[in-house]
Each structure stands twice: as C-alpha cells, then as structure tokens.
N, C-alpha and C positions, 0 to 999 in steps of 0.2 A: 633319910632323904631319899626320895624316889629316884630311880635310875632314869636315863633318857627314854628307854623303851617303855617303862611304866608311865612316864609323863605323857608320852604320845598316846597311850591307851586311855589315860585319865582325861586328856584333852578331848579325844574323840568321843568318850562317853559323856563328858560334860556338854559338848556341843549338841550331841544327839538328844540329851535330856532337856536342855534349855532352849534349843533352837537358835542359839547365838551363832551367826555365820562368820562374824569378824574374829579371826584367829587372835589378833593382838588383844582385843577386848576379853576374849575367853582366857587367855594366858594371864592377863592382869588380874582377873577375878580369882583365878586359881592361886596365883602367887600371894594375893592378899589373905587367902585362907590356908597358906602353907601347903598347897597341893592336897588339901583334904577335900575329896570329891563331894561327899555328902554335905559337908559344911558349906561348900561353895554353891551347891544346888539349893540348899536351904536359904541362902542369901538372895536367890533370884526367884525361885518358884513361888514362895509364899506371896509375892506381889501379884501373881496372876492366878494360881491354881488353888489357893485356899489352904486346906488343913495340912499341917505338919506337926507331928507330936514329938516331944522330947523324951529322953530317957528318965526324966525325973518326975513326970506327971502326965496325966491324960488330957490336960487342957490344950485346946488348939492354940497354935502359935499365932495364927492370923485368922482373918474372918472366915465365916462358914462357907462351905462349898455350895450349899443350896441357897436359893433366894429367900431371905428371911421374910419377904412380903407374902410369899405363897406357900412356904414350907417351914415347919419348925426346924430348928437347928438339930442336927443329929447328935445322939448321945456320944460322949467322948469314949474313944476306944481304950481298953486297958493297955497299960504299958507292956511292951514286949518282954518276954522272959529272957533270962540270961542264956538259955539254951538255944535260942533261935539262931538260924544261920546268918542272919543279917539284922542289925539293930540300927535304926536311925539315930544319929547323934544330935546333940544340941546345936542349933544354928549358931553361927559365929556372931559374937557380940559386935563385931565391926560391921558397919552398914556398907554394903557394896553398892555403889552407884552404877546402874546399868545404862548403857548408851541406848538412844532411841532406835527403834526397829524401822527399817525401810519397807514401805508398802508400794506395790505396783498396781496401777489402775488402768484398765483399757476401757475408754469411754467411747460409746457409739452414738453418733448423731447423724441421722439420715444416711447418707452414703459416705460419711467420714468416720475415721477412727483416730482418737487422740490418746497417746500414752502419757500418763502422769505418774511421777515417782515422788512420794512424800514420806516424811517421818511420821510414825504413829502418834507423835505428840501434836500434830497439826489438827485443824478442825475441818469439818465438811465445807464450811464457807471458803476456806483457802483453796479447796479443789475448784469451787465455782469461780473464784477469782482467776485461776489459771485458765479455765475453760473460756471465760469471758474474753481473754486476750487471744486465745487460739481460734474460737468460733465466731468472735464478734457478735456475741449475744449478751444483752444485759443480764446481770445476775437476777434482777427482779422478774425477768421473763423466763427464767430457766427452772425446770423441775428435774432434779437429779434422782433417778430411780435405779432399782436393782439391788438395794440393801437387803440382806437376808433377814434383818430384824424389823423390816417395815420402813415407813418414812422416818427420817431423822431431821433434826434441826440443824441450822447452819453453825450453831455454836457447839455442836456435839464433837467431842474429841475422838479421833479415830481409834485410839488405844482402848477406849471404853466399849467399842463395838466388837473387840476380839476377832478381828478380821484375819484371814489367811494372807500369805505374802502376795498372791496374785488374785486380782478381783476384776469383775466385769460390771460396768455400769452403762446406763444409757440416759440421754438427755431428751426431755419432752419440752416442746414450746407450744402449748395449746393457744396462747394469745397471739402467736405470730402466724401470718398466713403461709400456706405451703408455697414452695417455689413455683412460679408460673411456668406453664409449658409453652412451647414455641407457638407463636401465633399462626404459623403456617401449618401446624398439625391439625388435622380434622378430628372429629369425634371417634372415628374408627381407629386412628393412630393412637389417640390417648387411651382408648380401651385396651388396645393391644399392648401398650406399654404397661398398663396396670396389671394385666394378666401375667406379665413377666416379672413383676415386682414381688418381693417377699414381705409379708406382714408379720409383725411380732404382736401376738395377742397375750396381754397380761391378764390372766384369768385368776380371780380370787375365789377360793372355795369358802363360802360364807361360814359354814358351821365350824370349820376347823381353823379359819383364818390363815390359810396357806396359799401362797401365790405360785402359779405355774407360768413360766415364760415359754410360749410355744411359737415356733416359726411355721408359717403356712405360705404357700405360693398364692398369687392372686387368682389362679385358676381353681383352687380348692373350693369346695362348697361348704355352706354353713352346716349341712348334715355331717360332713366329714369332721368338722371341728367338734360337734357334739359327740360323735362316736369316740374320738380321741379322748375327750374329757371323761367319758364313761370308763375308759380303760384306766384313767388315773384316779378317779374318785369313786368308782363302783356305783355311781348314780345312773340308773338307766335313763335313756334319752327321754322316755315318756314322763319321768319324774323330775327332770331338770327344770329349774326355774331360773331364768336368765334376767339380768339387768345390764344395760349398756349397749344393746344392739341399736344401730340407727333405725329411724322410723322407716327408711326405705327397704330395710331387710325384712321383707314380708313372707318370703318363701325359703324353706330349708334347702331347696335345690339351687338357690341363687349362689353364684360364685362370689368370693370375697371382693374381687375387684369392682363388682356392680353393687355391692351392698352399702356403700357409703362409709366404710371404715376409715378412721384417721390413719394416715401413713406417716412414719413407718410403724408406729406403735398405737395400739388401741386397748383400752382397759375394759374388761368385762367382769361380771360377778355371777357365779352360779351357786345355786343351793338346791336343796331337796324340797319338793312340794310338801306342804303340811298335810298330814293324814288326819282324817276326822277322828281316828282312834287315839291320836296323840293326846295325852293327858297333861294337866298342869304340872304334875310331878316330874314327867319326862322333860318338860321345858326347863324346870329348875335344875335338873341334873345336867343339862347341857351347858350351864354356866359354871360348873365346878371344874377342878383341874383335869379330871378325866372326862372327856366328851364322848357321848354315844348317840349315834344317829340311826334311826330306824324308820321304816315305812310299813304300810299294811301288807306289802308283798313279801316281807321277810328278807329284804336284801341283806347282803353281808355287811357287818359293821366296818367302820373305817379303821385303818391301822392306828393304834394308839400313839405310835411315834409321830404321826402327822399333826397331832393337836399341840400347838406350840404355846409356851409361856415365855416370859422374858429370858429366863436362863436355860430354857430348852429341856429341863429335867422333868419328865412326865412319866408317871407309872402307868403301864398299860393294863388293860383288862386281862384277867386270868382265864382266858379262853381262846383256843386256837380259832374259834369262829370269828374273832375280831379281825383276822388277817384277810387281806384280799386274795392272797395266794400263798401257798406254803413255801417255806424257805428252800425245801429240798423235796423232790418227788419221792413217793413211797415205792419201795422195791425197784429202785433204779438198777438196771443191769450193769451200767458202767459208772464207776465212781467219779471219773473225770467229768462226765456229763452232769452228774448230780452236783458237783462242785461248781460247774459253770452256772447252773441255775441259782445255786446258793449265792455266788458272787453278784450276779445280776440283781437278785432280789434284795440282797444286803445293800447294794448301792442305791437302789430305788427308795429304800426306807431311810437310810442313814446318811446318804450323800457319798460323794466320790472319795472323800478323805477317810480312808480306812486301810487296815493292813492288807497287803497283797497276799491273798490266799493261794497256796500252791494248788494247781489244777492237776489232779492225778490220784492214784491210789496211795494208801498209807505206806505200802512197800516202796513205791517210787519216791515218796517223800523221805523215807529213811536213806535211800540211795543218794538223794540230793544233799541231805544234811550230814550224814554220818560216814558213808562209805566213799569218802574222797581223801585226799591228802590231809594230814593233821592241820596244816595251816589254813585249809579252806573249810574246815568243819564249822558247823553252827549248831546252836541249840534249836530244838524243835518245840514250837508252841502250838498246842492243839486247843482250838476253841470249840467248846461244846454248847450249842445253842438249844434253847427250849422256849417255844413261843408262849407256853402257858405260865411261865414264871413272871411275877410282877416286877422283877428286877431287870428283866432282859433289856427293855428300852433304855433305861438309865445307864446300864453297863455299856451297851453298844454305842449310844450317842455321846455320852459324857466321858467314858473311860477309854473304850477300845478305839474310838475315832478321834481322840485328842491328838493334836499334832505331835507332841513330844513322845507319846506312846507309839504312834505310827512310825515316826522316824527311828526310834530306838529298835523297834521290832524289825524294820526293814534292813538295818545295818547288822544286827547280831543274831537274828532268828530266821528260821523257815517256818512260816505260819500255815497251818492246815486246819480245816474246819469241818464240823459235822453237825447235823440237826437231829436231836433226840426226841423231837415232838411226837413223831409217829412211832408206834410200837415196833414196826418192822425195822425201821432205821435204827432204833435203840438196840434191838436184839443183834442187828448186824454189827454195830460198833462194839458191843460187849464181846462178841466173838472175836473181832480183830484185837480188842484190848487184851483178852485172855491169851491170845496167841503171841502177841508181841511184848506185852508188859507183865504178864503173869496174872494168876487168879486173885492175888491180894488187891491189885489196882482195880481189876474188873469188879470185885466185890465192893470196893470203896465207892466206885461210881454207881453201882447198882443200888446202894443203900442211900444215896443222896436224895433228899426230898426235892420236889418240884420247885419250891420257893427258894432253894439254895442255888439253883442254876441262874445264869450260865456259869460254866466252869472253864477254867483256863489251866491246862496242864503244861508244865515246863519239863521237858524230857531231854536227857543227855545221853548220847550214844557212848557205850563203853565197849571194852574189848570183847566181852562174851555176852553182854545183854544190854538192854536199854533201861536206864534208870529214870524214874519219875522223881524229879527234884522237888516239885511243889505242885499243889493243887489249890488254885485260887478260886474262891467262890465269888458270886456276883455282888455280895454286900461289901464292897470295898470302895476306896477313893482313888483318884488319879495318882496322888502321891504315894499311897501305900502300894498300889500296883507297880509303880515305877521302882520303888524300893525293893520289892520282891523280885522283879525282873533283874535288877542290878545285883542282888544277892546271888541269884542263880548264875548270873554272868561271871561273878567272881569265882564261884566254884568251878564253872566250866573252864575259865581261863587257866586256873591252876592245873586242872587235868589236861588241858590242851598243851600247856608248856611241857608237861611230862611226856605226852604223846609225841610232840614235836622232837623232843630230845631222843626218845626211843627210835623214832622214825629216822632221824638223822644218823644215829649210830648204826641202825640196820642198813641204811643206804650206804654208809661209809664202808661197812663190812662187805656189802654186795659189790661196791665199786672196787675194793681191793681184790675180791675174788674174781670179778670181771676182768680186772687188769691182769691178774695172774693167768686166767684162762686165755686172755688175748696174747700174753707173752708166750705161753706154752704153744698156742696155735701158730704164732709166728715162727717159733723155734722148729715146730714140725714142718712148716712150709719151707723154712730155710734148709732143713735136712733133706726134705724131699727134692728141693730144687738142686741141691748139690748132687744128690744121688742121680737125678735125671740128667744133670750136666755131665757127670762122669760116664753114665751109660751112653749118652750121645757121643762123647769123646771116644769111648772104646769102639762104638759102632762105626764112627768115622774112620778110626785107625784100621779097623778090620776091612772096611770098604776100600780104603786106599791100598791096603796090603793085597787085597784080592785083585785090584786093578793092576798093581805092580806085577803081581805074579802072572796075571793074564798077559800083560805086555811082554814080560820076560819070556813066557812060553811062546808067544807069537813071534818074538824076535829069534828065539832059538829055532823055531820051526822054519822061519825064513832062512836063517843061516844054514840049517841042514839042507834045505832044498837047494840053496845056492851052491853049497859044497858038493852036493850030488850032481848038480847040473854042469859043474866045471869039466872041461875036457881034460883028459889025463895029461900029466906033466910030461913033456917030451924029454928024451934022453939027450945027453950032451953030444953024442956022436950021431945025432939024427941027421938025415940027409938034407932036410930043410933048414933054413937059417933059424937059429934059436937065440932068443934074448933072455938074459938072466937079469931079473929085477930084484933090487934090494930096497925094501920099504921100511922106513923107521916109523914106529908107532909113537903116539904122544907120551907113552911111558918110557921111551928110550929103547925099547926092544926092536929087533929087526926081523922082518919077514922076507924070506928069499924063495924064489921060484923061477922056473924056466918057462918061457912061453914061446910058442911058434911066432916067428916074425909076421906071419899072415893073420894071427889072431887079432880081433878087434880089441880096442882099449877097454871095452865093456867087460871083457873077460878079466882084466886086472881089477876093475871095480868089484866084480862079483867075488873074486878071490879075497880081496880085502874085507868085503862084507861078510864072507864066510868065516873070517877070523874074528868077527865081532865088531867091525867098524863099517856099518852101512853107509853108503854114499850120501844119504839124505841127512846124516849127522856129522860126517867128516868130509874133509877135502883132501884130494890127492894132488900134491904139488910136486913139480920137478925142481930140483935145486938150481940147475943152471942150464939154460936160462930159466928163470923162475916163471913157471906157467901153471895155470889151473888145469888140471886134467879134464875137468868137465867140458872145457871149451873144445877139446879134441877127442871127445869120448867115442866118436864114430870112426876114428881113424884106425889104420893098422899100426901095429907096434913099429914096423919099419918105416 
C-alpha cells in the first residue's frame, strides 16, 4: 500500500499525464486501479491518444495513432525486454468512466465578447444556442468561425475536435446589415471612425489550406497586408494571387477603411501565381500528403509542417531548403540569443502549446536544474532538433506539443533545446556534450543518422557527474514518450529522496555545529563581559580611592595650615584675661586650650578644625545656654 507521500506524488503524476484537473475524479480513478499509476493512465489515455502496448504482445490496445484514411497503420513495436528500466503494464480490466472535460470559449462579435463554458460532450450547435440568447442573433444567420480544423457542422461533438481548454472564436453575420451610424455624422466623421477601427482579415493560403487571422487598423494599406502575408507564406508580393478583395479595392496604396472590406471580419484567399514551367506532374504532387510549391524564380519551399491533414501528422521534406528560416542562427555568439530565435521559430511552426525552453547556456541550465537544494532539483530534458529529418514535424507537432507531454515536462523537467541542422551548431553542441556528459555520449550522438533525429536526452544531475538516463529517438509515440519520461522520473525520484536525506542529515550536523559555535561565542562574550565589568569595577574603586586620598591630603593640608596660623596658647599667669575652653568631640574625647579673652571666636573654630573637625562639617555648640557657635563667630570670647 502506497504511503501518503507516495500517493501525493502518484496523484500529481496522474493529473499531469491525463490533464484531469478535478482532484476527486483523479483520486477515484486511482483508487479503482489500486493506486497503480500506469494502469490508471492506461484506463484513460487509450480513449484519446491511441497506442498502448501490453507486456504480453505487440498488438495495440486501442485504435491507431495515425489517421487510417491517409496513412497506413504503424507496425507493432516489439515487447519491451525485462531489462528495461520501465515496462508498461497491462491496462486494468475494469473500465474507468471519465468525467467530461470543461472547455472555455471566448467568442468575439463586433465590439462584444461573450464567454461560454461547456462540457466537451456538447455540440457546436449548443454553443450557437447560447450565443443566440446572448447576442440576439438567430442561429440560421450565425457563422461561428475560428476552429483550427476548418468549418465544422452544428452536430459536431466538441470532444472529437481535440480542443485545448481555452479557445477563441468569432461570429460572422453576412446576411445581417451592419449597425447604422449616426444620422448626424457626415462622410468625414464616418471615414475617421473607420480609420480608427481594427479589421480582422481571415486569409487562407490556398496551396496549404492554412488560415491566418491577422488584425490590421483601418489606416493600414493593402500593400502592408500583402507584405505581411509575404512574411508568413514566403510568396513574394509580385507572385501573390488574391481572391476576395472588394471591387472598390483597385490600388495597393488604398487604406483598408476605404477599400470596402466587411467589418469586423473579412475573408480573403491567397495563392501563388502559376508558372508556365509548372508541369502536370508537379500539379499531381501538390495533392499528396506532402505538398510542395515552387515558382520560376526559385522561391523557398513552404514549411512542411504547415500542410495540414485531418490528424495533422505530416512528414516534412528531407531538405533544409524547405524551411522559410532556420531554427537557430549559425555561429551565434550568445547561446541565449540562439535559444530566443529557436523558441520564436518553434512557436511559429508548431503553435504556442509547446515545452518552455530554458533561455541560456547549457551551464546555466545545469545551475537551474541540478545545483539547487535537493527538493528543488529537476531532470533536464535536452531536445536536439534537425530540420533534414523526415520525423521532425511529426515528433514536434504530435508528440512534443501534446498537452500531456507539455504539462508533464513543465512540472518535472527543465527543457533545453539545440538545432543540429547546421554543421557549425552541431560541432558546437558535440563540444559541449563531450565536456559535460563525456565522450561516450558525444560519440553516441555523433553516430546517429539524420533520419533518427530528433533526439530527446533525459539527464540527471549526480554528485560528481551528469548522467544521461535515456536517449529517445524521433520514431516514437505519445504513449511511449510519456512512459519513458515517467520511467526516468521514477529513477530520479529515488535518487532525489536519497539526496534529500543526505542533505537533511548534513544540515542537521551543520545546525548542531552552528549551535555549538553560537554557544561557545556566547560563552566567550559572557566571559569577556564579566572581565570588562570587573575591570570597570576595579578602575572605579581605584578612582574613588584616589579621590579619597586627594580629599584627605587636602584636608590634612588645610588642617596643618590652620594649626600653623593659630596664635600661640597663652599661659595661665598671662596679664590679659584668659579663657580656658574644654570641647568634647563626637567620639567622647575632650580638647582643652587656653585663649585670650580678646581672641575672636573664629580662633576657636580654627583650633577645632586643626584637630580634624572643620567647621563646615561640624557644629560647635555651647551646653548652657545651648547656642550655635556660628551665630556668634565674630564675637570676642569675653
């Protein structure tokens, strides 16, 4: 029985693989398959993605991945060997009922936008019914456009269109008159308003049956439209053959507001002018699965990925001359700039639903994927593109851009890409590969034939080196690619758990050491504080002792000076009257001395002060009557 943590990981992987956003639904499906991830996926994916093989034979479990009307069914793949790192298991015998998927539609009509949310089991006609209530337009007058597969019937079930979650559509009402402008507005005001409006031109490339939805302001000229179409189709303006322009559009310098286009949308068709040198054989080749368009001036061929069939699986021509522009510039100085062009070109060829390619050098990618905390590490997926391989278009459009693959890669991988079409770029990558992965991996890539590309390398960062877990060639299916990604993820998860455990133990040891160092530092600070406090205390005692000594020396000096300044003590038989005073000190001792009766009382104070009792600290009192000697300090003793 899987633990709670394992179940959370299985649930996350299951939702990433199947695109099921409802957690309760995903848990129900896993519980019905006893939390067997592969069995649960096999119960859901075969309904949409085609081939899944069992361990017991090579026969497909469900319908073919390619359209049987246009391609023969692929040969069954051999059963995986017992030594493989991951083997798909037999799908569960229990039929798992999947809940319908919710689709979001943003429908544009003139200056209004209407949001519609429906289950994928609904039909196109039900969307029109909702729009009839919102826009007050009869269904019979409504044309719903913007489907990637072309026009569809009202009875078409949305699930059969394999739509993404978010979609954009628009409504055309050619049988209804446009809203009338204000009767007070003159011709100049109406023209000025048209110049400020935006026109959507739905341009169909006739040879490849591909639609482009382009927005232009009313002030744009017809010449600007044709130049933009040249950038998209590689058909020079002089070779463009148009259908659908109004009869009033007679001059290429005319702005769209004056040309008589339908607002807000107008449909046009563009093709290449027939060349006299074009033979009947070339015309027949244009009706096959792989279309090729040429003219007498030797213009570049169209990108093979643009020639659509019902299921979109088209094998491109094996020549880089078929591309309008290279995926990656040759001899690019900065790898980040090269990846920016690669991403832009990849989006223009295969749409916006594709893996998010890391923009930067391979070393920077390692830093992002491997050199972080163990919990934040991810696997590295390196996509190696080659324009001259016949498998490139199928792999990119049908496998690499599948929603389940894109979602799984974005959650668990850092994806980096490189184009090996040019020799210089190929040599540059082999040098990087030899430096980072070793000579064995570099030699493996060097020996791959062109028709084995594109390659998908699954790389795991280890303690001392980077290990290439898997090399996936272009001749694979969505299910096989998903299984191999999941197998690599299982190996990575096991290694990641060990790394997390080691990292946690190391952090625990570092925390203990850090705490010990902090305790030792605090102890040192406490000892230093005690020592400084003791030193301050000793210094204060010394200072007070010095002050005390200075005060004592000062008092002794004053006492000596007073003692020397005293008049001599008169004798008892002196001719002048003599007073003999007896003074009791606070300690109980008595001081006796004779004074002349003519002496001032200050002489008595000086005598007492010379004995260590200064008058500012002691009082001299007479016992009877009790008086303070200070009050009569200027009197004579008599």
